[in-house]
Phi, psi and omega in degrees: 000135178238131177244124178262130177252121181228163178256126178246134178222155180266128178255347187246041183217159176286336179259134179272116181238127176228130179213166178276140181242123181249142174207152175276133181234156178285168178297322179295316180291326176297318177297321177298315180297321180290314185282314187266324184260359177063033174290152176253135182258135176244118181279138176232178178295328183268345181158212184236137176250127183255123180250144178292166184292343178272167191282124168241145180264131180240138173285175177297331181232126177243132183239129174251139178216167179254128181248133180239126175237112183057254178252002184263140178244144178213145173279142180235150179224153171225132176112356177243134178216164180281000000 
């Protein structure tokens, strides 16, 4: 399992919103992000977490979980910040 961590921001709004965007990616796309986009991969027991080349701050412990609202699923994280 590969989890990609990216920064998403709104460019078309009066309010500036920036948040972290998490998604599950395939092994081929993970290799593409590492080789072409210069993401750095951190191996864990459960898989690999891919971080972008710019600086994100991580606590000593990072937790990923799955959040379900009605029929929608989303990955959630605690411990990573801009």
